[in-house]
Structure formats: C-alpha cells, structure tokens
C-alpha positions as CSV (number, residue, x, y, z in Angstrom):
1,X,-53.4,-100.9,115.7
2,X,-52.0,-99.8,119.1
3,X,-50.6,-102.3,121.5
4,X,-48.8,-101.7,124.8
5,X,-48.1,-98.1,123.8
6,X,-46.6,-99.1,120.4
7,X,-48.2,-98.6,117.0
8,X,-48.3,-101.6,114.6
9,X,-49.1,-101.9,110.9
10,X,-50.8,-104.9,109.3
11,X,-48.3,-106.8,107.1
12,X,-50.2,-110.0,106.3
13,X,-53.5,-111.7,107.2
14,X,-54.1,-115.5,106.9
15,X,-57.4,-117.5,107.3
16,X,-57.2,-121.3,107.7
17,X,-59.7,-123.9,106.7
18,X,-61.4,-123.7,110.1
19,X,-62.0,-120.0,109.5
20,X,-59.5,-118.9,112.2
21,X,-57.6,-115.7,111.4
22,X,-54.0,-114.9,112.0
23,X,-52.7,-111.4,111.6
24,X,-49.0,-110.5,111.3
25,X,-48.2,-106.9,112.1
26,X,-44.9,-105.1,112.2
27,X,-43.8,-102.1,114.3
28,X,-44.5,-98.7,112.7
29,X,-40.8,-98.0,113.2
30,X,-39.8,-101.0,111.0
31,X,-38.4,-98.7,108.4
32,X,-36.1,-97.3,111.1
33,X,-34.8,-100.8,111.9
34,X,-37.2,-102.0,114.6
35,X,-37.6,-105.8,114.3
36,X,-40.6,-106.1,116.7
37,X,-43.6,-108.0,115.3
38,X,-47.1,-108.7,116.6
39,X,-49.0,-111.9,116.0
40,X,-52.7,-111.9,116.6
41,X,-54.7,-115.1,116.4
42,X,-58.4,-115.5,116.8
43,X,-59.2,-116.7,120.3
44,X,-55.6,-116.4,121.5
45,X,-53.6,-113.6,123.3
46,X,-51.5,-111.4,121.1
47,X,-47.8,-112.3,121.0
48,X,-44.9,-109.8,120.5
49,X,-41.9,-111.2,118.7
50,X,-38.5,-109.4,119.3
51,X,-37.8,-106.3,121.5
52,X,-38.5,-102.7,120.6
53,X,-35.2,-100.8,120.3
54,X,-37.1,-97.8,118.9
55,X,-38.4,-96.3,122.1
56,X,-39.5,-97.5,125.7
57,X,-43.1,-98.3,126.2
58,X,-45.2,-95.5,127.6
59,X,-46.3,-96.0,131.2
60,X,-50.0,-95.9,131.8
61,X,-51.1,-92.6,133.4
62,X,-52.2,-92.7,137.0
63,X,-55.6,-91.2,137.7
64,X,-54.8,-88.9,140.7
65,X,-57.9,-86.7,140.4
66,X,-59.6,-88.1,143.5
67,X,-56.4,-87.9,145.4
68,X,-55.9,-84.3,144.4
69,X,-59.4,-83.4,145.4
70,X,-58.8,-84.8,148.9
71,X,-55.5,-82.9,149.2
72,X,-57.2,-79.7,148.0
73,X,-60.0,-80.1,150.6
74,X,-57.4,-80.6,153.4
75,X,-55.1,-77.7,152.5
76,X,-57.9,-75.3,151.6
77,X,-59.2,-75.5,155.2
78,X,-55.8,-75.4,156.9
79,X,-55.2,-71.8,155.8
80,X,-58.2,-69.8,154.5
81,X,-55.9,-67.0,153.7
82,X,-54.1,-68.8,150.9
83,X,-55.5,-68.0,147.5
84,X,-57.0,-71.0,145.7
85,X,-54.5,-70.9,142.9
86,X,-51.6,-71.2,145.4
87,X,-53.4,-74.2,147.1
88,X,-53.6,-76.0,143.7
89,X,-49.9,-75.2,143.0
90,X,-48.9,-76.7,146.3
91,X,-50.9,-79.9,145.8
92,X,-49.7,-80.3,142.3
93,X,-46.1,-80.0,143.4
94,X,-46.6,-82.6,146.1
95,X,-48.1,-85.0,143.6
96,X,-45.3,-84.4,141.1
97,X,-42.8,-85.2,143.7
98,X,-44.7,-88.3,144.7
99,X,-45.0,-89.8,141.2
100,X,-41.7,-88.5,139.9
101,X,-41.4,-89.4,136.2
102,X,-44.7,-91.4,136.0
103,X,-47.5,-89.7,134.2
104,X,-50.5,-88.8,136.2
105,X,-53.8,-87.2,135.6
106,X,-55.0,-84.3,137.8
107,X,-57.7,-81.6,137.9
108,X,-56.9,-78.6,135.7
109,X,-55.8,-75.5,137.6
110,X,-59.2,-73.8,136.9
111,X,-61.0,-76.9,138.1
112,X,-58.9,-77.0,141.2
113,X,-59.6,-73.3,142.0
114,X,-63.3,-73.9,141.7
115,X,-63.1,-76.9,144.0
116,X,-61.2,-75.0,146.7
117,X,-63.8,-72.2,146.5
118,X,-66.6,-74.7,146.7
119,X,-65.1,-76.5,149.7
120,X,-64.6,-73.2,151.6
121,X,-68.2,-72.1,150.8
122,X,-69.5,-75.4,152.2
123,X,-67.4,-75.2,155.3
124,X,-68.3,-71.6,156.3
125,X,-71.5,-71.1,154.4
126,X,-69.8,-68.7,152.1
127,X,-70.2,-66.0,154.7
128,X,-66.9,-64.2,155.6
129,X,-68.6,-62.2,158.3
130,X,-69.7,-65.4,160.1
131,X,-66.4,-67.1,159.7
132,X,-64.3,-64.3,161.3
133,X,-66.3,-64.8,164.5
134,X,-65.3,-68.5,164.7
135,X,-62.1,-70.0,166.1
136,X,-59.3,-69.7,165.1
137,X,-60.1,-67.0,162.6
138,X,-61.0,-64.5,165.3
139,X,-57.6,-65.0,167.0
140,X,-54.2,-63.6,166.0
141,X,-53.2,-67.2,165.1
142,X,-53.8,-70.8,166.1
143,X,-50.9,-70.5,168.5
144,X,-52.0,-67.1,169.9
145,X,-55.6,-67.1,171.1
146,X,-55.8,-63.4,171.7
147,X,-58.6,-61.7,169.8
148,X,-57.7,-59.9,166.6
149,X,-61.4,-59.2,165.9
150,X,-62.4,-56.1,167.8
151,X,-66.0,-55.8,166.6
152,X,-68.3,-57.1,163.9
153,X,-71.6,-55.2,163.6
154,X,-74.5,-54.5,161.3
155,X,-76.6,-51.4,160.8
156,X,-79.2,-50.1,158.3
157,X,-78.4,-47.2,156.0
158,X,-80.6,-46.1,153.1
159,X,-82.9,-49.1,153.6
160,X,-80.0,-51.6,153.2
161,X,-78.2,-53.7,155.7
162,X,-74.5,-52.6,156.0
163,X,-71.6,-54.2,157.8
164,X,-68.6,-52.9,159.7
165,X,-65.8,-55.0,161.1
166,X,-62.8,-53.8,163.1
167,X,-59.5,-55.5,163.8
168,X,-56.7,-54.6,166.1
169,X,-53.7,-56.2,167.8
170,X,-54.4,-56.3,171.6
171,X,-51.0,-54.9,172.3
172,X,-51.7,-51.8,170.2
173,X,-55.1,-50.9,171.6
174,X,-53.7,-49.4,174.9
175,X,-51.9,-46.7,172.9
176,X,-55.2,-45.1,172.3
177,X,-55.5,-44.4,176.1
178,X,-52.5,-42.1,176.1
179,X,-53.6,-38.5,176.9
180,X,-53.1,-35.7,174.3
181,X,-52.8,-38.2,171.5
182,X,-52.8,-37.2,167.8
183,X,-55.1,-39.4,165.6
184,X,-55.0,-39.8,161.9
185,X,-57.9,-41.3,160.0
186,X,-57.9,-42.2,156.3
187,X,-59.7,-44.6,154.0
188,X,-58.1,-46.7,151.3
189,X,-59.6,-48.6,148.4
190,X,-56.4,-50.1,146.8
191,X,-56.5,-53.5,148.6
192,X,-60.1,-53.6,149.8
193,X,-61.5,-57.1,149.5
194,X,-64.7,-57.4,147.5
195,X,-67.6,-56.9,148.1
196,X,-66.6,-54.4,150.8
197,X,-66.3,-50.7,149.8
198,X,-63.3,-49.4,151.8
199,X,-60.7,-50.0,154.5
200,X,-60.4,-47.3,157.1
201,X,-57.1,-47.1,159.0
202,X,-56.8,-45.3,162.4
203,X,-53.3,-44.3,163.2
204,X,-52.0,-42.8,166.4
205,X,-48.8,-40.9,167.2
206,X,-47.0,-42.5,170.1
207,X,-45.0,-39.6,171.5
208,X,-43.1,-41.8,174.0
209,X,-41.4,-43.6,171.0
210,X,-41.7,-40.8,168.4
211,X,-43.5,-43.2,166.0
212,X,-46.7,-43.4,164.1
213,X,-48.7,-46.6,164.9
214,X,-51.5,-48.1,162.7
215,X,-53.8,-49.3,165.5
216,X,-57.2,-50.1,163.9
217,X,-58.2,-51.7,160.5
218,X,-61.9,-51.4,159.6
219,X,-63.7,-53.1,156.8
220,X,-66.9,-51.4,155.7
221,X,-69.6,-52.1,153.1
222,X,-70.6,-48.5,152.9
223,X,-69.0,-45.1,152.9
224,X,-71.4,-43.0,154.9
225,X,-71.7,-41.0,158.1
226,X,-73.2,-44.0,159.9
227,X,-70.2,-46.1,159.1
228,X,-67.8,-43.6,160.7
229,X,-70.1,-43.1,163.7
230,X,-70.2,-46.8,164.4
231,X,-66.5,-47.2,163.8
232,X,-65.6,-44.4,166.3
233,X,-68.2,-45.8,168.8
234,X,-66.6,-49.2,168.8
235,X,-63.1,-47.7,168.9
236,X,-64.1,-45.9,172.1
237,X,-65.8,-49.0,173.5
238,X,-62.6,-51.0,173.0
239,X,-60.8,-48.9,175.6
240,X,-63.8,-48.3,177.9
241,X,-64.4,-44.9,176.4
242,X,-61.1,-43.5,177.4
243,X,-60.1,-42.2,174.0
244,X,-59.6,-38.5,174.2
245,X,-57.3,-37.4,171.4
246,X,-55.9,-33.8,171.4
247,X,-56.1,-33.6,167.6
248,X,-57.8,-35.6,164.8
249,X,-56.4,-35.2,161.3
250,X,-58.5,-36.3,158.3
251,X,-59.3,-35.5,154.7
252,X,-62.2,-33.2,153.9
253,X,-65.0,-35.8,153.8
254,X,-68.1,-34.3,155.3
255,X,-69.4,-37.7,156.6
256,X,-66.2,-38.4,158.4
257,X,-66.0,-34.8,159.8
258,X,-69.5,-35.0,161.3
259,X,-68.7,-38.4,162.9
260,X,-65.5,-37.1,164.4
261,X,-67.2,-34.0,165.8
262,X,-69.8,-36.2,167.5
263,X,-67.3,-38.7,168.9
264,X,-64.6,-36.3,170.0
265,X,-66.3,-32.9,170.8
266,X,-63.3,-31.6,172.8
267,X,-60.7,-32.6,170.2
268,X,-59.1,-30.1,167.7
269,X,-60.0,-31.1,164.2
270,X,-57.2,-30.7,161.7
271,X,-58.0,-31.0,158.0
272,X,-55.1,-32.5,156.0
273,X,-53.1,-29.7,154.4
274,X,-52.1,-31.9,151.5
275,X,-55.7,-32.7,150.6
276,X,-56.6,-29.0,151.0
277,X,-54.0,-27.9,148.6
278,X,-54.8,-30.9,146.3
279,X,-58.5,-29.8,146.1
280,X,-57.4,-26.2,145.3
281,X,-55.0,-27.3,142.7
282,X,-57.6,-29.4,141.0
283,X,-60.0,-26.5,140.8
284,X,-57.3,-24.3,139.3
285,X,-56.6,-27.0,136.7
286,X,-60.4,-27.3,135.9
287,X,-60.5,-23.6,135.3
288,X,-57.7,-23.9,132.8
289,X,-55.4,-21.5,134.6
290,X,-51.8,-21.6,133.2
291,X,-49.5,-24.1,134.8
292,X,-47.0,-21.4,135.7
293,X,-49.6,-19.5,137.6
294,X,-50.7,-22.6,139.4
295,X,-47.2,-23.4,140.3
296,X,-46.8,-19.9,141.8
297,X,-50.0,-20.1,143.7
298,X,-49.2,-23.5,145.2
299,X,-45.6,-22.7,146.2
300,X,-44.8,-22.2,149.9
301,X,-45.8,-18.9,151.4
302,X,-48.6,-18.1,148.9
303,X,-51.9,-20.0,149.1
304,X,-50.9,-21.8,152.3
305,X,-50.6,-18.4,154.0
306,X,-54.4,-18.5,154.4
307,X,-54.0,-21.5,156.7
308,X,-51.8,-19.7,159.3
309,X,-53.2,-16.2,159.5
310,X,-56.1,-15.4,161.9
311,X,-59.5,-16.6,160.4
312,X,-61.0,-13.1,160.6
313,X,-58.2,-11.8,158.4
314,X,-58.6,-14.3,155.6
315,X,-61.1,-12.3,153.5
316,X,-60.0,-8.8,154.4
317,X,-56.2,-9.3,154.2
318,X,-55.3,-12.9,153.4
319,X,-57.0,-13.2,150.0
320,X,-55.8,-9.7,148.8
321,X,-52.3,-10.6,149.9
322,X,-52.3,-13.9,147.9
323,X,-53.8,-12.2,144.8
324,X,-51.1,-9.6,144.9
325,X,-48.5,-12.4,144.6
326,X,-50.2,-13.9,141.5
327,X,-50.4,-12.5,138.0
328,X,-54.1,-12.7,137.3
329,X,-54.2,-10.3,134.4
330,X,-54.3,-12.8,131.5
331,X,-57.1,-15.0,133.1
332,X,-59.0,-12.5,135.2
333,X,-62.4,-14.1,134.7
334,X,-61.1,-17.6,135.7
335,X,-59.4,-16.2,138.8
336,X,-62.6,-14.4,139.9
337,X,-64.4,-17.7,139.5
338,X,-61.8,-19.5,141.6
339,X,-62.0,-17.0,144.4
340,X,-65.8,-17.2,144.4
341,X,-65.4,-21.0,144.7
342,X,-62.9,-20.5,147.5
343,X,-65.3,-18.3,149.5
344,X,-68.3,-20.6,149.0
345,X,-66.4,-23.9,149.7
346,X,-63.7,-23.1,152.2
347,X,-65.3,-20.2,154.1
348,X,-68.9,-21.4,154.2
349,X,-69.3,-25.1,153.4
350,X,-66.3,-26.0,155.6
351,X,-65.5,-24.4,158.9
352,X,-62.2,-22.5,158.3
353,X,-60.9,-23.7,161.7
354,X,-60.7,-27.2,160.1
355,X,-57.9,-26.1,157.7
356,X,-56.7,-22.9,159.4
357,X,-54.3,-23.5,162.4
358,X,-53.9,-20.0,163.6
359,X,-55.6,-20.8,166.9
360,X,-53.3,-23.7,167.4
361,X,-50.3,-21.5,166.8
362,X,-51.5,-19.1,169.5
363,X,-51.8,-21.9,172.0
364,X,-48.4,-23.4,171.1
365,X,-50.0,-26.7,170.1
366,X,-47.9,-29.3,168.4
367,X,-48.8,-29.0,164.7
368,X,-45.5,-29.9,163.1
369,X,-47.5,-32.5,161.1
370,X,-50.6,-31.0,159.5
371,X,-51.2,-33.7,157.0
372,X,-52.4,-37.3,156.7
373,X,-49.1,-38.2,155.2
374,X,-48.2,-40.7,158.0
375,X,-51.3,-42.8,157.3
376,X,-51.2,-42.1,153.5
377,X,-47.5,-43.3,153.5
378,X,-48.4,-46.3,155.5
379,X,-51.2,-47.2,153.0
380,X,-48.5,-47.6,150.4
381,X,-46.6,-50.0,152.7
382,X,-49.8,-51.8,153.4
383,X,-50.6,-52.2,149.8
384,X,-47.2,-53.7,149.2
385,X,-48.0,-56.6,151.6
386,X,-50.5,-58.0,149.0
387,X,-49.4,-59.7,145.8
388,X,-52.5,-58.5,144.0
389,X,-55.0,-55.7,144.5
390,X,-58.5,-56.5,145.8
391,X,-57.6,-59.8,147.6
392,X,-60.3,-62.2,148.8
393,X,-61.4,-61.4,152.4
394,X,-59.6,-64.4,153.9
395,X,-56.3,-63.4,152.3
396,X,-56.8,-59.9,153.5
397,X,-57.4,-61.1,157.1
398,X,-54.3,-63.2,157.2
399,X,-52.0,-60.6,155.7
400,X,-53.4,-57.9,158.0
401,X,-52.8,-60.1,161.0
402,X,-49.1,-60.6,160.0
403,X,-48.8,-56.8,159.4
404,X,-50.2,-56.0,162.9
405,X,-47.7,-58.5,164.4
406,X,-44.9,-56.8,162.5
407,X,-45.8,-53.4,163.9
408,X,-45.8,-54.8,167.4
409,X,-42.3,-56.3,166.8
410,X,-41.1,-53.0,165.5
411,X,-42.3,-51.1,168.6
412,X,-40.7,-53.7,170.8
413,X,-37.4,-53.3,169.0
414,X,-37.6,-49.5,169.4
415,X,-38.3,-49.8,173.2
416,X,-35.2,-52.0,173.5
417,X,-33.1,-49.6,171.5
418,X,-32.5,-52.4,168.9
419,X,-34.1,-50.3,166.2
420,X,-33.9,-46.6,165.4
421,X,-37.5,-45.2,165.0
422,X,-36.3,-43.1,162.1
423,X,-35.1,-46.1,160.1
424,X,-37.2,-46.9,157.1
425,X,-38.2,-50.5,156.2
426,X,-36.2,-51.7,153.2
427,X,-39.3,-52.6,151.2
428,X,-40.9,-49.2,151.1
429,X,-40.5,-45.5,151.6
430,X,-42.7,-45.4,154.7
431,X,-40.9,-44.0,157.8
432,X,-42.5,-44.9,161.1
433,X,-41.0,-41.9,162.8
434,X,-42.4,-38.4,163.1
435,X,-42.5,-36.9,159.6
436,X,-41.0,-33.5,159.6
437,X,-43.0,-30.8,157.8
438,X,-42.1,-27.1,157.5
439,X,-43.2,-25.0,160.5
440,X,-46.3,-22.9,159.8
441,X,-45.1,-19.3,159.5
442,X,-46.6,-16.1,158.3
443,X,-44.6,-14.7,155.4
444,X,-42.3,-11.8,156.4
445,X,-44.0,-9.4,153.8
446,X,-47.5,-10.1,155.0
447,X,-49.1,-6.7,155.8
448,X,-49.2,-7.0,159.6
449,X,-48.8,-3.2,159.9
450,X,-52.1,-2.6,158.2
451,X,-53.8,-4.7,160.8
452,X,-52.3,-2.7,163.7
453,X,-53.7,0.5,162.2
C-alpha cells in the first residue's frame, strides 16, 4: 500500500480473539536498508515506526489550475497582440517562480491557448473589425491616444460583403500633401492575417529627406478593383483630398491600374520595370527558349530598350532592333510566338505608356527609380518584424503600430542629422534612402539615323 508518498509491503497480519486486525508492513526499500515500518490496526490511525532514510516524502501537488485561468484571463486582455502561446508561457513562468520546488498542477499549453482564445472571443465578440474601433485598440497605444485607425469600411463585391481597413501614423499622413510626390503601391501576402486576403502598402518618396516612407497599411478581404477604389478614396479623404502625386508606380494588376487612373487622373502612371521584365522572362521560360538566349534578351540595353524609345517606334524599329541582338535561329517558332504575345499583351492589353517612359524622358521628369523596389524591399523588412507568417489580426495590429512608430523615429533622427538616410537597418537589407537605378538610355547602336530619313 502507499502511505504519505512511500510504498509499503505487507510483512505480517494478525487477528486477535475480538476479530480486530493488525497489519505490519515494511518499507519497499527495506532491502536497501530502510528500517521504516507501518502498523495498521483496525479502528486506529496508522503508525509509522522509524524514519525513512531512503528518500524524502513527496510533497502533495498544488492545484493551480483555477489560479492559472484567472491569470490567463487577465494577461490575455492586457495585450491582445500577444499570441496565446506566449501568454501561457508567461503565466506558467510566474507560477513556477511562485511555487519554486513545490509541485503544482496547471492547464496544459494547448488548454491554456484555447482558454485565451475563448476569453478574447467573449470580450470582443470574436470580431476583430469591431475591436479595432474600440479604445485603446484604435489608438497608437494606451499612452498615446492619437488614432492609428484611419478607416474601417465595408462594401459589396460579387454579392458578398467585403471589408477594408486602413492604418497610418498621424505624423506620416501629412507627407502625402507634398506636391509632386512619387507614390509606390504594392500588395503583400506573406504576413497577411487570416481571414484577410492581402495587405496593401502605400509608400511615398519624401524628397526633402531623400527617403522612402511607408505611410499607409491596408487590410483587405478581397483583391478586386473596388478594394483599390475604396482604399484610394479613403487615402484622399484622410488629407482632405489634397493628394496629387506626380507619379504612381505599381505592378501590372489591371484592377489596381483602373483604380489609380480614376483616383489620380492627372498623375503619370509608371509600371514597375522589374515586374515588366519578370513577366517577359516567365513567358520566355514557358516557351522553353534556351537559358543563354533568355539571359541575352534580359541583359541591359536589349529588351529594356523598348521602354525608353518613343512609343510609335516600338513596332517599326524597337522590336526589329531587339531581334537583331538575339540569335533566334534555333527556336524561330518559339520566338515568333513570344513576339505575338508581346504585341497582344504589352501593346494592346496594356497601354505602352504605363511601361514606356520616353515621354517622361522628354519632359526631364525624375524617373531614376522605375521600379517598386522601395516598397518590395520594405516588404522584406516588414515580414521580419513578425516571428511567424500569417499572424493573428491582433498581433499584426500591435506589430504594425510599433513599426509605424519606428519609421517616425527614423525620420526624426534624419531631420536632426543624427542618422544618415542612406544607412541601412542592421536587421535587413532595406535601405530607406533613394534606391539608385541605372539611368534610362537608348543604346548607342540604336538605328536613330533610319528614323531621321
């Protein structure tokens, strides 16, 4: 039998004339020299004779499950951005420090995570979109009651209710009012919290500081033209419709292009050169054109020549010039298919002025950066702020708030000459300064003479 944490074995049992029983038991460790004995008499308490030198008695475990539940409930509401697993880890560490070497019983990690999720669902109804409108979630922090939430709107698309939420630091919004601004718009899916579909980041180039600034973060449940139209409308409303960018750079997504054209009819639309070349390269790979030929076509001064010559020369002079630089003899059929695709896609489906910058060259416009690389590069930095991909919405919100504050601090340091705008953060390759790209030039052997004739 087990008594006070020790195991005893029956050695002798005696029954007297009155029928009362006496059991003599010895410690299970008797063979190892433990002299402890247990005497159990009917109707009397058990008596232990001699001490146990074999091992100390086990302390009874403390039931701390209710205490843990209360602590989980408290900490889960203090910071909605903490992942449930981290909340359990913190509470368990506190209990371990409290009870030291005494054994205690707690909720398992999985049970604790489910309890935290349940508590949060009860508190906010399980509705993230409702929670972000309440205090202090809509503020930058509990100590800073300036609004981080810029807009939270619904709309109907394809007979389904969709949601779009925008967030921005109030100190960054005025940057959008600067005249002749360059905007960069790009979507990312790497750290988009479920069940949302994408995060759209709007970045602006602050010429006064020579730095790219991520201004607006937008969560969207759909990737459609209406999403972008509402996003740009609320972006304009945030600065009383004073957003008049000189250029808007984007990837070649038709829905986004249509929305940008409607929102900024006077702005110059610049398709991302990187995405343009990426699409062309993928088509060449799909057609099984040799790698060496693809490498030649995508090298500087070959395919990208079509982006800097006048639009009306692309078909008559540009394409023949590019084809003269490439050996098409071994895969003539594949190359003919490619050029048919190019004419259909990039000359008809997409307005050539979106990827050709010849008009901007003539007007001496600043096009030293023709790609979405600033925002693409920032996306990598932004992803590094999260421990895991696809965080829950509350974690995403808290991390994004901290990132917006970091950007403001960076700009303040640049203004005070404490920080060089060209310096890169140690944690990533993202450079906040103006990314230098090769100047758009027409190759020296391009047949300009033929045009004059």
